[in-house]
N, C-alpha and C positions, 0 to 999 in steps of 0.2 A: 706231819704231812709227808706222804710218800712221793718220791720223785720217780715217775714212770719214764725211764730213759728211752723206752721203745714206743711211746705214744699209745694210741688206741689200737684195737684189733682191726687190722686192715681188711680182714675178711668180713667184717660186720657191715660194710657198705657195698654198693654195687660196683665193685672195682673192675669187673669185666667190661662194663659199658662206660667207664670214666673217659671223658673226652670224645666219646663217639657222637657224631652228628646225627640228630634225629631227622628221619626222612618224613616230610610232611605228607599228609593225606589230602588228595584233591578229588573233588567230585567229578566223575567222568560225564560232564554235560555235553550236549551236542555243540559242535564247532570248537571245542577245546582242542588246541593243537599240542600234540605230544610226540615224542620220539621213542621208539622201541630201542632200548639200550643194546640189546643183543644183535639186532640186524641193521640198525641205523635207519630204519624206515620211519619217516616223519609224516604225519598227517593229522587231519582234524577228525574228531569223533563223529561218526555218522549214525552209529547204532550200538546199543548196549543190550545184550540179551544174556540172561543168566550170568555165567562166569566168563563171558567173552565180549570183547569190545572190537568194533570195526573202525578202522581208520582209512581215510581217503587222502592221498597226497595231492600236491599242487597240480599234478597232471591228470588227476582223475582215477588213478590206480587205487584199488581197495585191497586191504589185507585184514585178516582177523587174528587177534592175539588174546591169550588168556589175560583176564583183568588182574590176575595175581603176578603177572610178569614184571620186569624191571623197565620203568619208563623215565624219560627226562622231559623237563620243561625248561627251556632256555638254558640247557646244559646241566641243570640241577636235578638230582634224582627225586622222584615222587612216587607215592603209592596211590594208585587209582582205586576209588571206592564208588559204590552206587550213590546217586544223589538222594538226599533225604526227602521223603515225601512231604514232611512238614518241617520247615526250617525253624519254626518258632519265632520268626521275626518278619518284618515287612519286606516284601520283595522289592527289588529295584529294577528300573528300566535300563536299557542299554546305555543311556546317557549318564547313569548313576543316580537319577532322581528316584524317590520313593514311588512305587507304583500305586495308582489309585484304583482300588477295587470297585467293581460294578459301576464304573464311570463311563457313560455314553459319550461319544464324540460330541464336542460342542459345535453349535452352529458357527460356520466360518465367519471370522471377523472381516471387516472391510479392509483392514491392513493386510499387506502381503510381504512375503520374503521372496526375492528374486535371486536365483543363482545362475551361473553362466551356462551350464549345459546339463544334459541328462545324467551324466555320471555324478556331477555334484548333487543333483536332486536325489539320486538313488542312495548316495552315501548319507546325506542328511536324513533321509527317511529311515534308513536302517538304524541309525544311532539315536535320533531325536524324534522319530515318528510318534511314539506314544505320547511324549510331552506335547508335541504340536497338536495332536488331536484333542487332548484335554484342554489346551488353550484356544483351540479353534483357529489355528494359523495355517494358511495354505501356502505351499512353496511352489513357485513356478520357475521354469528355466527359460533363458533368453536366447540361447544359441549365440553366445558372445555378448560383449558389452558395447560394441561400436555404436549402437543406436540407443544407448541407455538414456541420454538426455531427452530424446524424442519420446521414449516410453514414459519417462517421468512426467513430461509435460502433458501427455495424453491422459495419464492416470490422474493428474492434478491432486496430489495428496494434500491433506490438511491435518489438523491436530487429531482428528478421530479416524483418519484414513492414512496411516503411515506406510512408508516403504522402507524395507531393509534390503540391502544388496550385498551379496557375498561375491567377491571378485578374486580370480586367480592372479598371481604374480603382481600383487599390489606393492610395488617397491618404488622408491624415488626415481623419477626420470622415465618410468615405463609408460607405455600408451595407456594402460589401465589407470595409472595415477593421474594422468592428465584428464581423462574422462571423469574420474571421481571428483577432481577439483572443479571441473566445469559444472557438474551437477550441484555441488555444494554452494557455488556462487550464484546459481540460478534462482528463479523466483520461488521454488519449492524447497530450497536447500534446508530450511529449518525442520521439514517434516520427512527428510530422507536421510538415512544413515548408510553410507557405503563403507564397508570394511573388507579386508582381504587377508590372504596369507601370502608368504613370499615364494611359494612354489610355482613352478611353471604350469603344473596341472594338478588337479585334485588327487590324482594317483599318488603323488609324493606325500600327501598328508597322511597316508597309511604308513605306519612304521615299517621300514624295510625288512625288519626281522620277520614280519608276518609272511613275507614271500620268499624267505630264505636268503636275503641279502644283508650284508653289513651296512650298505649305504646304497641309495639309488644311484645308478651310474650316470656319468656325465655324457650327454649325447651331443655330437657335433651339430652345429646349426644347419649343415647341409643335409641332415637326415631328419625326417619328420619325427618329432619327439616320441610319440606313442609307438611308432613302428620300431624306433631304436630300442625302447624299453622292452618291447616284445622280443626282439632279437636277443637282447641281453639275457632275458629269462628263458631263452630256448623255445619260444612259442612261435607258431605261424604268424606272419605279419604282413602278408601281401595285400589283403583286402580289408575293407571296413568291418566285415563280419569277423575276421580274425581278431581285429582290435576289440570288437565288442565282446568276444568270448574271453579274451585276456582280461578285460575289466571284470567280467563276471567271476573269474577265478580270484582276482585280487579282492573284490568286494566280499567274496565268500569267506575270506580269511578274517574279516573284521567281525569281532564278537561284541565289542562294546567300546565305549569311549577310550578305554585303556590302550586300544590298538591304534589310536590316532595321535598325531603330533599336537602338542599343546598350542602351537600357533594357529591351528584350526579350531580347537575346542573353545578357546576363549572368545573367538570372533562369532561363532554361531550362537553361543549363549548371550553375547552382547546384542545380537540382532533380535533374538526372541524377547529379551527384556525390553528392547526399544519398541517393538510393534505391539507389545501387550501392556505397555504402561497405561494406566487409566487416564 
C-alpha cells in the first residue's frame, strides 16, 4: 500500500468555487420587491419585457434595469429570471392554499365575517380573497366595533348562520376586549367567534420591512395614529385622502401571506374555519 503524503490532486475538484456562496435564482414576478445593488434603488416589479425589468419604489418612482444586473432581496444577492410559463406543479393562492382550477365562486353562505373597517376588508380580500370565494364567505366591515353587540343581536346567528369577527387591538383591558366579552356572554355567544390581533391598526399587521422600516414607529397618543405613521414614512398626512393614499401604498407592498405578521394569519384562518364548519 502506497502512502500518498500529498493526498489527491487538488486541481481535480472545483477548487476555484470552493466555499463560494451560490446566488439563488428568483422569478421576477409582479410585486416582487428587490433592490438594485449598484444604485440602491428599491422597488416592486411592475413590468418585465425582454431583458429589462421595471421597478416602482414606495413613492411611485419607476426605473428600468437590465434583468442581468445585480439585485438584493432582504439584503441577500439574487439573480432575477423570467417566470416559468409552466411550473409543473399546482399554483397557490396568496394565502398559501392550493389554487382550485376552473372553480366558480360559490353562492354566498348565510354566515359572515365582520372586520372593523375598509382597510381590514381590503387586506383580507387581497390575501384570502380566492379562498373566500371558493368557500362562499362574504366579508363585511363595521366602521368600528362599538355597536358589535347590537349588530350581533340583529343578525341573530345560529348553528347554520355563524358570525366571525376580526378586531384590532384585542388585548386584555382594552375597549375591544370588553366588547368581545359582552358578545360572548350574550344570547348568541355560542354562534359568534370574536378574535383579534394585538396591533393598534391593521396597518401594523403588514411586516414593517415591506415599507422599508425595521419596526413600526411608536406614535404619541396626542397624535392620530395613522397620521403619525404617514409622517414617519415621509408621506402627506393632512387629509383623509392622504391617509387613504398611504394605505394603498402599504397594501400594494403585500404580495402574499408571507408579508403579514403571524398574529393576523392565524386569526383569519380561525375565522374562516369557524364560519365554514358544517
